C-alpha positions as CSV (number, residue, x, y, z in Angstrom):
1,M,169.6,-75.5,21.5
2,R,173.2,-76.4,19.8
3,T,174.9,-79.7,21.4
4,L,178.6,-79.3,22.2
5,S,180.9,-81.4,20.3
6,A,183.4,-84.0,22.1
7,E,186.2,-81.5,21.4
8,E,184.3,-78.4,22.7
9,L,183.1,-80.3,25.6
10,A,186.6,-81.5,26.6
11,V,187.8,-77.6,26.1
12,F,185.2,-76.4,28.6
13,K,186.1,-79.3,31.0
14,R,189.8,-78.2,30.9
15,T,188.9,-74.5,31.2
16,A,186.4,-75.3,34.2
17,E,189.1,-77.4,36.1
18,R,191.8,-74.7,35.6
19,R,189.4,-71.8,37.0
20,D,188.7,-74.0,40.0
21,A,192.6,-74.8,40.5
22,D,193.0,-71.2,40.3
23,G,190.3,-70.5,42.9
24,Q,191.7,-72.8,45.1
25,L,195.2,-71.2,44.9
26,R,193.8,-67.7,45.5
27,L,191.7,-68.9,48.6
28,A,195.0,-70.7,49.7
29,Q,196.7,-67.5,49.3
30,R,194.3,-65.2,51.3
31,L,194.1,-67.9,54.1
32,E,197.7,-67.5,54.7
33,A,197.8,-63.6,54.4
34,A,194.9,-63.3,56.7
35,R,196.5,-65.8,59.2
36,Q,199.7,-63.6,59.1
37,V,197.8,-60.3,59.7
38,A,195.7,-62.0,62.5
39,G,198.9,-63.2,64.3
40,A,200.7,-59.8,63.8
41,A,197.5,-58.1,65.2
42,A,197.4,-60.5,68.2
43,E,201.1,-59.9,69.0
44,L,200.6,-56.0,68.7
45,L,197.5,-56.1,71.2
46,K,199.5,-58.2,73.5
47,R,202.6,-56.0,73.4
48,E,201.1,-52.4,73.1
49,F,198.1,-52.7,75.0
50,Q,198.6,-55.9,77.5
51,A,195.5,-57.5,76.0
52,T,195.0,-61.3,77.4
53,P,193.7,-63.3,76.0
54,V,193.3,-62.5,72.1
55,I,190.9,-65.0,70.6
56,L,190.4,-65.7,67.0
57,F,186.9,-66.4,65.7
58,G,184.8,-66.3,62.7
59,S,185.4,-67.8,59.4
60,L,189.2,-67.6,59.7
61,G,188.7,-69.8,62.9
62,T,186.4,-72.2,61.1
63,L,188.2,-73.1,57.9
64,E,185.3,-74.6,56.4
65,R,183.6,-71.2,56.4
66,F,186.4,-69.2,55.0
67,H,186.1,-67.6,51.7
68,L,187.7,-64.6,49.6
69,S,185.7,-62.0,51.2
70,S,186.2,-63.4,54.9
71,D,187.5,-60.7,57.3
72,I,189.7,-61.1,60.5
73,D,187.6,-61.3,63.9
74,L,189.5,-60.9,67.0
75,A,187.9,-60.9,70.6
76,V,190.3,-59.1,73.3
77,S,190.1,-59.0,77.0
78,G,192.3,-57.2,79.6
79,L,192.4,-53.6,77.8
80,A,192.8,-50.7,80.1
81,P,189.6,-48.6,80.3
82,L,190.1,-45.2,78.3
83,D,190.9,-42.1,80.1
């Protein structure tokens, strides 16, 4: 097995740090987009279907559990029954 030189190790470390920073940026962007979509969906449910309350739960509601594959979970009450 070959040992990395100090220069190769430094390149590896910089690349890993850049990838981590890029991943954190993507996660923050996804979180902001998910929050906007959840808010718009809640407003639509309230306005068009008189839903009250609309409750956010799941990984978007618990930021420590949010990840790039997280979805949006909304619990809704107060909807009229289907005819």
